[in-house]
RODO-2510 file (C-alpha; in nm, 4 decimals, decimal comma):
residues 331
     n   res          X          Y          Z
     1     m    -0,4483    -1,5278    -1,3694
     2     a    -0,3656    -1,1592    -1,3862
     3     y    -0,1986    -1,1360    -1,0354
     4     v     0,1408    -1,2760    -0,9554
     5     t     0,2093    -1,5544    -0,7324
     6     r     0,5211    -1,6311    -0,5394
     7     r     0,6068    -1,8972    -0,7921
     8     q     0,6136    -1,6244    -1,0682
     9     s     0,8085    -1,3647    -0,8815
    10     i     1,0528    -1,5856    -0,7043
    11     t     1,3470    -1,4689    -0,8909
    12     l     1,2547    -1,1036    -0,8666
    13     l     1,2186    -1,1063    -0,5099
    14     g     1,5722    -1,2370    -0,4153
    15     g     1,6730    -1,3417    -0,0792
    16     a     1,5328    -1,6993    -0,0020
    17     a     1,4659    -1,7133    -0,4020
    18     a     1,8318    -1,8258    -0,4107
    19     w     1,7320    -2,1591    -0,2795
    20     p     1,6963    -2,4333    -0,5693
    21     l     1,3363    -2,4548    -0,7142
    22     a     1,3475    -2,8251    -0,6845
    23     a     1,4697    -2,8309    -0,3126
    24     r     1,2043    -2,5668    -0,2111
    25     a     0,9135    -2,7617    -0,3821
    26     e     1,0597    -3,0699    -0,2026
    27     q     1,0456    -2,9232     0,1314
    28     a     0,7070    -2,7253     0,0864
    29     g     0,4691    -3,0082     0,1694
    30     a     0,6256    -3,0170     0,5257
    31     l     0,6660    -2,6427     0,6048
    32     p     0,4151    -2,4244     0,7493
    33     v     0,2640    -2,2079     0,4613
    34     i     0,2074    -1,8187     0,4980
    35     g    -0,0438    -1,6943     0,2395
    36     f     0,0727    -1,3371     0,1835
    37     v    -0,1630    -1,0962    -0,0407
    38     n    -0,1122    -0,7538    -0,1315
    39     a    -0,2951    -0,5206    -0,3730
    40     r     0,0268    -0,3941    -0,5491
    41     a     0,2316    -0,5252    -0,8128
    42     s     0,5375    -0,7274    -0,7532
    43     d     0,7664    -0,4957    -0,9651
    44     s     0,6917    -0,2070    -0,7325
    45     s     0,7081    -0,3920    -0,4115
    46     v     1,0523    -0,5604    -0,3756
    47     r     1,1620    -0,3285    -0,1017
    48     l     0,8552    -0,4043     0,0864
    49     a     0,8840    -0,7976     0,0397
    50     d     1,2582    -0,7636     0,1745
    51     a     1,1279    -0,6018     0,4670
    52     f     0,8525    -0,8673     0,5369
    53     r     1,1058    -1,1188     0,5335
    54     r     1,3324    -0,9360     0,7431
    55     g     1,0869    -0,9286     1,0151
    56     l     1,0352    -1,3165     0,9553
    57     i     1,4037    -1,3640     1,0073
    58     e     1,4004    -1,1888     1,3191
    59     t     1,1592    -1,4282     1,4642
    60     g     1,3603    -1,7266     1,3411
    61     y     1,1779    -1,8095     1,0195
    62     v     1,3593    -1,8279     0,6720
    63     d     1,1460    -1,8639     0,3566
    64     g     1,2227    -2,2045     0,2085
    65     r     1,4037    -2,3400     0,5187
    66     n     1,1298    -2,3830     0,7972
    67     v     0,8459    -2,1723     0,6352
    68     a     0,7121    -2,1351     0,2838
    69     v     0,5822    -1,7938     0,1821
    70     e     0,3273    -1,7971    -0,1137
    71     y     0,3335    -1,4204    -0,2568
    72     h     0,0085    -1,2954    -0,4218
    73     w     0,0470    -0,9700    -0,5783
    74     l    -0,2769    -0,8414    -0,7227
    75     a    -0,1800    -0,5328    -0,9353
    76     g    -0,5180    -0,3872    -0,8325
    77     k    -0,7286    -0,7031    -0,9306
    78     y    -0,9457    -0,6930    -0,6265
    79     d    -1,1932    -0,9164    -0,7947
    80     h    -0,9407    -1,2123    -0,7434
    81     l    -0,9457    -1,1687    -0,3817
    82     p    -1,2351    -1,4194    -0,3060
    83     s    -1,0994    -1,6914    -0,4960
    84     i    -0,7390    -1,6472    -0,3392
    85     m    -0,8806    -1,6271     0,0105
    86     a    -1,1176    -1,9451    -0,0456
    87     d    -0,8064    -2,1276    -0,1825
    88     l    -0,5777    -2,0340     0,1241
    89     v    -0,8566    -2,1404     0,3601
    90     r    -0,9302    -2,4675     0,1899
    91     r    -0,5453    -2,5697     0,2193
    92     r    -0,5393    -2,4306     0,5742
    93     v    -0,2351    -2,2313     0,5509
    94     a    -0,0728    -2,1374     0,8845
    95     v    -0,1187    -1,7667     0,8505
    96     i    -0,2381    -1,5169     0,6128
    97     a    -0,0642    -1,2064     0,5918
    98     t    -0,2208    -0,8912     0,4301
    99     p     0,0168    -0,5754     0,4916
   100     g    -0,0711    -0,2724     0,3257
   101     s    -0,4146    -0,3605     0,1836
   102     n    -0,7678    -0,2888     0,3533
   103     p    -0,9406    -0,4995     0,0865
   104     a    -0,6993    -0,8036     0,1417
   105     s    -0,7388    -0,7797     0,5155
   106     l    -1,1369    -0,7607     0,4829
   107     a    -1,1345    -1,0439     0,2360
   108     a    -0,9353    -1,2645     0,4710
   109     k    -1,1427    -1,1724     0,7654
   110     a    -1,4632    -1,2756     0,5741
   111     a    -1,3122    -1,6018     0,4611
   112     t    -1,2110    -1,7503     0,7982
   113     t    -1,2776    -1,6873     1,1645
   114     t    -0,9979    -1,9673     1,2659
   115     i    -0,6675    -1,8934     1,0410
   116     p    -0,4727    -1,6306     1,1962
   117     i    -0,4465    -1,3071     0,9996
   118     v    -0,1639    -1,0434     1,0461
   119     f    -0,2814    -0,7136     0,8512
   120     g    -0,1469    -0,3688     0,7711
   121     v    -0,4423    -0,1394     0,7275
   122     g    -0,4827     0,2354     0,6794
   123     e    -0,8163     0,2718     0,8494
   124     d    -0,9028     0,2065     1,2226
   125     p    -0,9232    -0,1857     1,2197
   126     v    -1,1889    -0,1558     1,4928
   127     k    -1,4140     0,0447     1,2655
   128     l    -1,3315    -0,2016     0,9906
   129     g    -1,4435    -0,4852     1,1886
   130     l    -1,1205    -0,6606     1,2097
   131     v    -1,0588    -0,6532     1,5894
   132     h    -1,2726    -0,5989     1,8868
   133     s    -0,9968    -0,3348     2,0241
   134     l    -0,6554    -0,2212     1,9508
   135     a    -0,5155    -0,3536     2,2907
   136     r    -0,7109    -0,6765     2,2810
   137     p    -0,8075    -0,7784     1,9483
   138     g    -0,9972    -1,0721     2,0583
   139     g    -1,0338    -1,2834     1,7549
   140     n    -0,8150    -1,4350     1,4722
   141     a    -0,6533    -1,1082     1,3465
   142     t    -0,4244    -0,8606     1,4478
   143     g    -0,1491    -0,6168     1,2713
   144     i    -0,0551    -0,2780     1,1920
   145     n    -0,2663     0,0496     1,1810
   146     f    -0,0538     0,2723     0,9427
   147     f    -0,3182     0,6119     0,9665
   148     l    -0,4080     0,6522     0,6092
   149     s    -0,6830     0,9028     0,6706
   150     e    -0,4699     1,0830     0,9265
   151     v    -0,1994     1,1631     0,6745
   152     l    -0,4402     1,2554     0,3866
   153     a    -0,4871     1,6227     0,4862
   154     k    -0,1043     1,6415     0,5640
   155     r    -0,0199     1,5460     0,2229
   156     l    -0,2785     1,7813     0,0585
   157     g    -0,1215     2,0583     0,2398
   158     l     0,2322     1,9736     0,1189
   159     l     0,0983     1,9649    -0,2087
   160     h    -0,0444     2,3077    -0,1603
   161     e     0,2990     2,4261    -0,0161
   162     l     0,4763     2,2813    -0,3445
   163     v     0,2129     2,4253    -0,5851
   164     p     0,0991     2,7428    -0,3719
   165     k    -0,0802     2,8968    -0,6716
   166     a    -0,3078     2,6128    -0,7179
   167     v    -0,6892     2,6656    -0,6593
   168     r    -0,8655     2,3634    -0,8275
   169     i    -0,7498     2,0171    -0,7077
   170     a    -0,8475     1,6871    -0,8901
   171     v    -0,8875     1,3952    -0,6620
   172     l    -0,8657     1,0643    -0,8121
   173     v    -1,0023     0,7601    -0,6328
   174     n    -1,0489     0,3741    -0,7018
   175     p    -1,4051     0,2877    -0,6372
   176     a    -1,2858    -0,0576    -0,6245
   177     n    -1,1079    -0,0034    -0,3087
   178     a    -1,4083     0,1163    -0,1323
   179     s    -1,2805     0,1758     0,2501
   180     t    -0,9825     0,3735     0,1152
   181     a    -1,2034     0,5906    -0,1459
   182     e    -1,4680     0,6510     0,1099
   183     a    -1,1804     0,7749     0,3741
   184     t    -1,0394     0,9928     0,0873
   185     l    -1,3827     1,1354    -0,0122
   186     r    -1,4531     1,2086     0,3748
   187     e    -1,1167     1,3878     0,4481
   188     i    -1,0068     1,5669     0,1478
   189     p    -1,2756     1,8032     0,0739
   190     e    -1,3016     1,9175     0,4139
   191     a    -0,9017     1,9571     0,4422
   192     a    -0,9353     2,1417     0,0940
   193     r    -1,1784     2,3864     0,2209
   194     a    -0,9769     2,4609     0,5128
   195     i    -0,7051     2,5975     0,2990
   196     g    -0,9024     2,7588     0,0298
   197     l    -0,8828     2,4896    -0,2418
   198     q    -1,1776     2,3653    -0,4656
   199     t    -1,1870     1,9792    -0,5177
   200     q    -1,3080     1,7852    -0,8331
   201     i    -1,3695     1,4082    -0,7791
   202     l    -1,2688     1,1579    -1,0497
   203     n    -1,2804     0,7878    -1,0562
   204     a    -1,0701     0,5276    -1,1970
   205     t    -1,0566     0,1532    -1,1777
   206     t    -0,8506     0,0602    -1,5189
   207     s    -0,5766     0,2153    -1,6902
   208     r    -0,8237     0,3369    -1,9753
   209     e    -1,0224     0,5150    -1,6912
   210     i    -0,6959     0,6817    -1,5814
   211     e    -0,6418     0,8049    -1,9153
   212     a    -1,0004     0,9331    -1,9242
   213     a    -0,9523     1,1070    -1,5777
   214     f    -0,6532     1,3002    -1,7067
   215     t    -0,8531     1,3922    -1,9998
   216     t    -1,1289     1,5422    -1,7868
   217     l    -0,8943     1,7107    -1,5516
   218     v    -0,7010     1,8977    -1,8265
   219     r    -1,0358     1,9995    -1,9970
   220     d    -1,1423     2,1167    -1,6691
   221     r    -0,8206     2,3173    -1,5924
   222     a    -0,7305     2,1546    -1,2504
   223     d    -0,4199     2,2925    -1,1362
   224     a    -0,2871     1,9867    -0,9460
   225     l    -0,3999     1,5946    -0,8832
   226     f    -0,4375     1,4259    -0,5559
   227     i    -0,4107     1,0467    -0,6061
   228     a    -0,5739     0,8650    -0,3300
   229     p    -0,3799     0,5559    -0,1870
   230     d    -0,4652     0,2273    -0,3987
   231     g    -0,2325    -0,0479    -0,4807
   232     f    -0,3592    -0,0543    -0,8468
   233     f    -0,2675     0,3034    -0,8592
   234     v     0,0826     0,2097    -0,7407
   235     s     0,1193    -0,0406    -1,0086
   236     r     0,0108     0,2323    -1,2667
   237     r     0,2934     0,4763    -1,1555
   238     v     0,4864     0,4962    -1,4721
   239     q     0,1410     0,5638    -1,6298
   240     f     0,0667     0,8580    -1,3925
   241     a     0,4233     1,0100    -1,4314
   242     t     0,4041     0,9851    -1,7953
   243     l     0,0557     1,1645    -1,8114
   244     a     0,1536     1,4111    -1,5292
   245     a     0,4533     1,5261    -1,7466
   246     r     0,2700     1,5383    -2,0807
   247     h    -0,0026     1,7550    -1,9404
   248     g     0,2224     1,9508    -1,6947
   249     i     0,0104     1,8283    -1,3887
   250     p     0,1615     1,8516    -1,0316
   251     a     0,0682     1,5040    -0,8521
   252     a     0,0669     1,4195    -0,5020
   253     h     0,1139     1,0279    -0,4425
   254     t     0,1259     0,8045    -0,1510
   255     v     0,4518     0,5927    -0,1536
   256     r     0,7927     0,6608    -0,2721
   257     e     0,7890     0,4101    -0,5497
   258     e     0,5533     0,6566    -0,7387
   259     v     0,7942     0,9374    -0,6972
   260     e     1,1014     0,7304    -0,7941
   261     a     0,9006     0,6706    -1,1307
   262     g     0,8654     1,0544    -1,1908
   263     g     0,5798     1,1506    -0,9553
   264     l     0,6241     1,5177    -0,7972
   265     m     0,5871     1,4213    -0,4247
   266     s     0,4633     1,1453    -0,1751
   267     y     0,3654     1,1615     0,1910
   268     a     0,2652     0,8621     0,4017
   269     t     0,3608     0,6575     0,7119
   270     d     0,6740     0,4413     0,6212
   271     n     0,5452     0,1406     0,4302
   272     a     0,8861    -0,0675     0,4580
   273     d     0,8442    -0,0212     0,8367
   274     m     0,4916    -0,1397     0,8254
   275     f     0,5730    -0,4585     0,6162
   276     h     0,8476    -0,5302     0,8537
   277     r     0,6317    -0,5183     1,1549
   278     v     0,3810    -0,7394     0,9665
   279     g     0,6643    -0,9815     0,9312
   280     v     0,7526    -0,9846     1,3116
   281     y     0,3897    -1,0482     1,4038
   282     t     0,3644    -1,3349     1,1413
   283     g     0,6605    -1,5066     1,3041
   284     q     0,5390    -1,4527     1,6493
   285     v     0,2097    -1,6325     1,5466
   286     l     0,4043    -1,9012     1,3857
   287     k     0,5778    -1,9229     1,7242
   288     g     0,2425    -1,9847     1,8839
   289     a     0,1240    -1,6471     1,9954
   290     k    -0,2582    -1,5949     1,9561
   291     p    -0,3808    -1,2729     1,7432
   292     a    -0,6376    -1,2179     1,9919
   293     d    -0,3653    -1,1387     2,2637
   294     l    -0,1207    -0,9417     2,0312
   295     p    -0,2158    -0,5646     2,0370
   296     v    -0,2539    -0,3676     1,7274
   297     v     0,0486    -0,1657     1,6471
   298     q     0,0070     0,1882     1,5255
   299     s     0,2889     0,3343     1,2950
   300     t     0,4915     0,6070     1,3994
   301     k     0,7296     0,6473     1,1214
   302     f     0,6267     0,8924     0,8287
   303     e     0,7894     0,9595     0,4844
   304     f     0,7875     1,2615     0,2719
   305     v     0,9720     1,2515    -0,0473
   306     i     1,0167     1,5080    -0,3416
   307     n     1,1413     1,4456    -0,7026
   308     l     1,3185     1,7754    -0,7661
   309     q     1,3625     1,6884    -1,1064
   310     t     0,9899     1,6564    -1,1811
   311     a     0,9492     1,9768    -0,9871
   312     r     1,2038     2,1716    -1,2177
   313     a     1,0123     2,0359    -1,5161
   314     l     0,6825     2,1701    -1,3981
   315     g     0,8434     2,5007    -1,3364
   316     l     0,7927     2,4873    -0,9404
   317     d     1,0311     2,6703    -0,7071
   318     v     1,0592     2,4575    -0,4122
   319     s     1,1505     2,6444    -0,1016
   320     p     1,4591     2,5485     0,1061
   321     s     1,2539     2,4876     0,4127
   322     l     1,0303     2,2233     0,2123
   323     l     1,3483     2,0658     0,0632
   324     a     1,4887     2,0481     0,4369
   325     s     1,1531     1,8892     0,5798
   326     a     1,1852     1,6133     0,3040
   327     d     1,2874     1,2578     0,4229
   328     e     1,4408     1,2195     0,0637
   329     v     1,5027     1,4646    -0,2402
   330     i     1,5285     1,2740    -0,5748
   331     e     1,7451     1,4895    -0,7968
***
């Protein structure tokens, strides 16, 4: 299959992966299983998987000793979600963990009303139908809300500060990630108008469509690119950096891994902190806590990253005040 499972990524993810495979397989049948599902690719998520495991360890669970974690990294293949969830439900895993993915969280909720779900979602989980309320979730799901919609306008404003002469902004969304695309299209045009920017909406669900989107935005002379939050887009971060450099397009991303790959900037809630909290909640559920009684936690840590090397290559003069406001500057 196109997505990467725990067995395929075990050496990449480290930590508990040091346990001999034979010993782990021998114990797996007796251990409670966590079905971990995320829309990103495994190679962009090592830091996040480590954060999730730290959360488990803090609650007394170590992968391969007293719990078995099955990692499913989709790399944006959202069409695999129904079959993955059906398999996890059929095998009656102990918990389904879906940090950082609205589609995976919604797919889990659609697949089961009994198996505990610990999610990390960027939209209001009440509006998504995952919980009855933040304080008293009331069903089989709880987790973290990491404020996707609320930070979109802030990220656009930071892009405008980095590229003050920009007037026309191309906004790229993935229609396959419907709830996130809808949030982006709801928030960004209005935020753009408020600061005097024009927007052009582009869609991409494949790497070829990303290429086509760049062709369009270059033809239409967009001054910058705003890339919507999306696991598939993160998995294509090198492609984005290459195309943006080739065409001289300043691009705003969601997560630091995209900036580390050569993107200009990112701004969002701290993903590692969110994955860690999902790990803690997953451990608490394994200990017997009911999702219905665990209040949804809201993220409070945010992360602004600038790639100064990319800014210089684009001919951008980054102000000292903007550099000072960044949580990390990549030279």
